[in-house]
C-alpha positions, 0 to 999 in steps of 0.5 A: 500500500502506498502512502497515498492509499494509506491517507485515503484509507485513514480518511475513509475510516474516519467517516465510518459511523453507526456500524454494529459489532465489537470486532468491526468497530475495534478494527476501525479504531485499531487501524485508525490508531495504526495510521495516525502517526504516519498521517501526522508526519505527512500532514506536518510535511504538507503544512511545512510546504504550504508555509513556504509562501506564508510571508507572501500570504501575510503581506497580501492579507495585511494589505487587504486589511489596510486597504479595507480600512480594517472593516470586516464584512461577511464574505461567504458566510465568514468575517473577511475584508473587502477591498473597495472598488477604487483601490482594487488596481492598487491592490492588484499592483501590490499583489503582483509586486509581492508575487515577484518579490516572493517568486523564489518561494513559489518556485521552491514550494512547487518543487517541494510539492512535486517531491511530496506528491511523488513520494506519497504516490510511489513509496510504500507505507509501513502500515499493515492493516489489522484484519477481520473475518468477513463474518465480523462485518454487519449485514446492515452495512451500506456501500460507503461503509463497505468501501471504507472497510473493504481493505480490513477484511481478510481475503483468502 
């Protein structure tokens, strides 16, 4: 199983709810516990890659706050800042200048992201699933739940 598959397995198992039976629920919790350390490491790596362009994002965000006069507005259901129409060109110019200034950061981030994606797609994960017998799968399981736990069932 590659790291990408392990990540997918983890997220599928996190969504499984409402299954009856001790063994199936134990298997889900056990496999989540086995996957979690690896997922945490990979998530930390991904965050570090995203943080490469953090100075750019902070500069742009600070400029938005400055141009909006610090007044928050509800944007897509969340508090945010809106650049007034008469200051949009100034903001776009600032954003382009910042993008040029942080060009090396964007290039580095792109390279690191490609390495990360290649790693998770081509490197085997150390995770070995804790398996259960088909008899331990509840009869009232739905398709989505079965898809999530399929790799936890012993196949002979």
